[in-house]
C-alpha positions as CSV (number, residue, x, y, z in Angstrom):
1,M,84.5,42.3,60.0
2,I,81.1,40.8,60.8
3,N,81.2,37.7,63.0
4,T,85.0,38.0,63.6
5,Y,84.6,37.1,67.3
6,N,82.2,34.3,66.5
7,E,84.7,32.8,64.1
8,S,87.5,33.1,66.6
9,N,85.6,31.3,69.3
10,L,82.7,28.7,69.1
11,H,82.8,28.1,65.4
12,A,86.6,28.0,65.2
13,T,86.8,25.7,68.2
14,L,84.4,23.2,66.8
15,K,86.1,23.4,63.4
16,K,89.4,22.4,65.0
17,I,87.8,19.6,66.9
18,Y,86.2,18.0,63.8
19,A,89.2,18.6,61.6
20,L,91.4,16.7,64.1
21,E,88.9,13.9,64.5
22,S,88.5,13.5,60.7
23,N,92.1,14.1,59.8
24,G,90.7,16.9,57.6
25,R,91.8,20.2,56.0
26,M,90.1,23.4,57.1
27,E,88.9,26.3,54.9
28,V,89.1,24.5,51.5
29,Q,87.6,26.0,48.4
30,L,84.9,23.8,46.8
31,D,86.1,23.2,43.3
32,D,85.7,26.4,41.2
33,T,82.8,27.7,43.2
34,P,83.0,30.8,45.5
35,W,82.1,28.5,48.5
36,I,84.6,27.7,51.2
37,C,84.1,24.4,53.0
38,D,84.8,24.4,56.7
39,I,86.5,21.0,56.6
40,L,87.2,18.4,53.9
41,D,88.0,15.1,55.6
42,E,90.6,12.5,54.5
43,D,88.0,10.9,52.1
44,G,87.1,14.3,50.5
45,N,83.8,14.6,52.2
46,A,82.5,17.8,53.7
47,I,81.9,18.9,57.3
48,E,80.1,22.2,57.9
49,I,79.9,23.9,61.3
50,Q,76.7,26.1,61.5
51,T,76.1,27.9,64.7
52,S,72.9,29.6,63.7
53,N,70.5,29.6,60.7
54,L,70.9,26.2,59.1
55,S,69.0,27.2,55.9
56,A,71.9,29.6,55.1
57,L,73.8,26.4,54.0
58,T,71.1,25.2,51.6
59,E,72.8,26.1,48.3
60,K,76.2,25.0,49.4
61,V,75.0,21.7,50.8
62,Q,72.9,21.0,47.7
63,Y,76.0,21.5,45.6
64,I,78.1,19.3,47.8
65,L,75.5,16.5,47.5
66,E,75.3,16.9,43.8
67,T,79.1,16.2,43.5
68,G,78.6,12.9,45.2
69,R,80.3,13.9,48.4
70,K,78.9,13.2,51.8
71,V,78.2,16.2,54.1
72,K,78.0,16.4,57.8
73,I,76.3,19.5,59.3
74,V,77.3,20.2,62.9
75,H,75.0,22.4,64.7
76,P,75.7,23.5,68.4
77,V,72.7,24.1,70.7
78,A,73.2,25.9,74.0
79,E,71.9,23.5,76.6
80,S,73.2,25.9,79.2
81,K,74.7,29.3,78.9
82,W,76.8,31.8,81.0
83,I,76.9,35.5,80.1
84,E,80.0,37.6,80.6
85,L,79.7,41.4,80.2
86,Y,82.9,43.4,79.6
87,G,83.3,47.2,79.9
88,R,84.6,49.4,77.1
89,D,88.1,49.1,78.7
90,G,87.9,45.3,78.5
91,S,87.4,44.6,82.2
92,L,84.9,42.0,83.3
93,I,81.8,43.6,84.8
94,Y,79.9,40.4,85.7
95,K,79.4,36.8,84.9
96,K,76.0,35.2,85.3
97,K,74.1,32.1,84.3
98,S,71.3,32.6,81.7
99,P,68.0,30.9,82.5
100,K,67.6,30.0,78.8
101,K,68.1,26.4,77.8
102,A,67.9,25.6,74.1
103,T,66.9,22.4,72.4
104,I,66.6,21.3,68.8
105,F,63.1,22.8,68.8
106,D,64.7,26.3,69.1
107,S,66.5,25.7,65.8
108,L,63.4,24.8,63.7
109,R,62.9,28.3,62.3
110,G,66.3,28.0,60.7
111,M,65.5,24.7,59.0
112,T,62.5,25.6,56.8
113,Q,64.5,25.8,53.6
114,I,67.1,23.2,54.0
115,C,65.1,20.4,55.8
116,P,64.4,18.3,52.7
117,L,68.1,17.9,52.2
118,F,68.5,16.3,55.6
119,L,67.0,13.1,54.3
120,H,69.5,12.8,51.4
121,K,71.4,9.5,51.8
122,N,74.7,11.4,52.0
123,C,73.6,14.1,54.4
124,T,73.8,14.0,58.2
125,L,72.8,16.6,60.8
126,E,74.7,16.3,64.0
127,V,73.2,18.4,66.9
128,L,75.6,19.1,69.7
129,Y,74.2,20.0,73.1
130,C,76.7,22.4,74.7
131,Q,77.6,24.5,77.7
132,I,78.7,27.8,76.3
133,T,79.7,31.3,77.5
134,E,78.4,34.3,75.6
135,M,80.6,37.4,75.7
136,R,79.2,40.9,75.5
137,R,80.8,44.4,75.4
138,Q,79.0,47.2,77.2
139,T,78.2,50.3,75.1
140,E,77.6,53.9,76.2
141,N,74.3,54.1,74.3
142,P,71.8,51.6,73.0
143,A,73.3,50.0,69.9
144,Q,72.3,48.0,66.9
145,T,74.2,45.0,65.7
146,Q,76.0,45.0,62.4
147,N,73.5,42.7,60.8
148,L,70.6,45.0,62.0
149,A,69.0,42.1,63.7
150,R,67.7,43.9,66.8
151,R,64.1,45.0,67.1
152,H,65.0,46.7,70.4
153,L,68.4,48.4,70.9
154,K,70.4,47.3,73.9
155,N,73.4,48.7,75.8
156,W,75.8,46.0,74.7
157,L,77.2,44.3,71.6
158,P,78.0,40.6,71.1
159,L,81.6,39.5,71.3
160,G,81.0,35.9,70.4
161,K,80.5,32.6,72.1
162,R,83.0,30.3,73.8
163,L,82.6,26.5,74.0
164,E,82.9,25.2,77.5
165,K,81.8,21.6,77.1
166,I,79.9,19.3,74.8
167,T,77.4,17.3,76.8
168,K,75.4,15.3,74.3
169,K,75.3,14.5,70.6
170,E,72.2,13.7,68.5
171,I,72.4,12.3,64.9
172,Y,69.7,12.9,62.4
173,S,70.2,11.1,59.0
174,K,67.1,9.2,58.3
175,K,63.3,9.3,58.8
176,D,63.4,7.2,61.9
177,D,65.7,9.8,63.6
178,W,63.4,12.7,62.8
179,S,60.2,10.7,63.8
180,K,61.6,10.6,67.3
181,L,60.6,14.2,67.6
182,I,57.0,13.0,67.5
183,P,55.8,12.0,70.9
184,E,55.7,8.2,71.3
185,T,52.0,8.2,71.9
186,L,51.4,9.6,68.4
187,R,53.9,7.2,66.7
188,K,52.2,3.9,67.0
189,N,49.0,2.3,68.4
190,E,49.1,-0.9,70.5
191,D,48.1,-3.0,67.4
192,G,51.1,-1.5,65.4
193,S,49.0,0.9,63.3
194,F,49.8,4.6,63.1
195,P,47.4,6.9,65.0
196,F,45.7,9.9,63.4
197,F,46.1,13.2,65.2
198,R,45.5,17.0,64.9
199,K,47.8,19.9,65.6
200,V,46.1,20.3,69.0
201,D,46.8,16.7,69.9
202,F,50.4,17.1,68.7
203,E,50.9,20.2,70.8
204,R,49.4,18.6,73.9
205,E,51.7,15.5,73.7
206,I,54.7,17.7,73.0
207,K,53.9,19.7,76.1
208,K,53.6,16.5,78.2
209,T,56.9,15.1,76.8
210,W,59.2,18.1,76.4
211,G,57.4,21.0,78.2
212,S,55.4,24.0,77.2
213,K,58.5,25.9,76.0
214,N,59.0,23.4,73.2
215,A,55.3,22.9,72.6
216,R,55.1,26.4,71.1
217,W,57.0,25.2,68.1
218,S,54.5,22.3,67.5
219,G,53.0,23.9,64.3
220,L,56.4,24.6,62.8
221,L,57.6,21.1,63.5
222,I,54.5,19.6,61.9
223,W,55.1,21.9,58.8
224,I,58.7,20.7,58.6
225,L,57.9,17.0,59.0
226,V,55.2,17.3,56.3
227,K,57.7,18.9,54.0
228,M,60.1,16.1,54.7
229,E,57.3,13.6,54.0
230,I,57.6,12.1,57.5
231,L,54.1,13.2,58.3
232,E,51.2,12.9,55.9
233,I,48.0,14.9,55.8
234,T,45.2,12.3,55.5
235,G,42.1,14.4,55.8
236,T,40.4,17.1,57.9
237,K,38.1,17.3,60.9
238,G,36.2,20.5,61.0
239,R,38.9,23.1,60.3
240,S,41.7,20.9,61.6
241,K,44.0,18.9,59.4
242,I,44.5,15.2,60.3
243,Y,48.1,13.9,60.3
244,E,49.6,10.4,60.2
245,L,53.2,9.2,60.4
246,N,54.6,8.2,57.0
247,V,57.7,6.0,57.5
């Protein structure tokens, strides 16, 4: 089965944690639909654990909201990661720390379809910054994953991710929460008015605030914030669009 290991590790661990905290039931069918809800809490509201592409939940979340239920989407982000490589016989070959450190910016590509739903009064996105271990199994020859996601074949296949620790939690449920992704220098002038800025200004300030790695997502973040009506296009300067905070 695809994602069997993922389900038995990171996803399943978070599901158990949130089911216990909410006194909820796991794996509940949503009415007469084909969808299975990860958790229904004691008040009948939904909790969905989504470890990767958030937009994959769009239709399900839209249905849940239309029924009048509240929905909490829990999305883990690997703030730090260890990699364990196992041989074909199951023995551990090595364990090493990955240099990659993810943030919410790395999840933006997976939000393009679902992002307008994040501002629904009954929808909350809960981003968990986590320490995880990613497990891999060595293969004899370069191999493709079952979902055909690899552009370049590698000599290992994923076995899933194991949660080691939750280090921080960020809640996104209203415009003010999302506007915090805009650097403070672009949110308000000294007189209380909202500054106008271009994409190049936005990227420069993101780089100052969160580094060049996150700044590469500046254009996509602007696109998402415009779609969510948090940013407004107010004009152009040459070939550049001019943006302003709209909260």
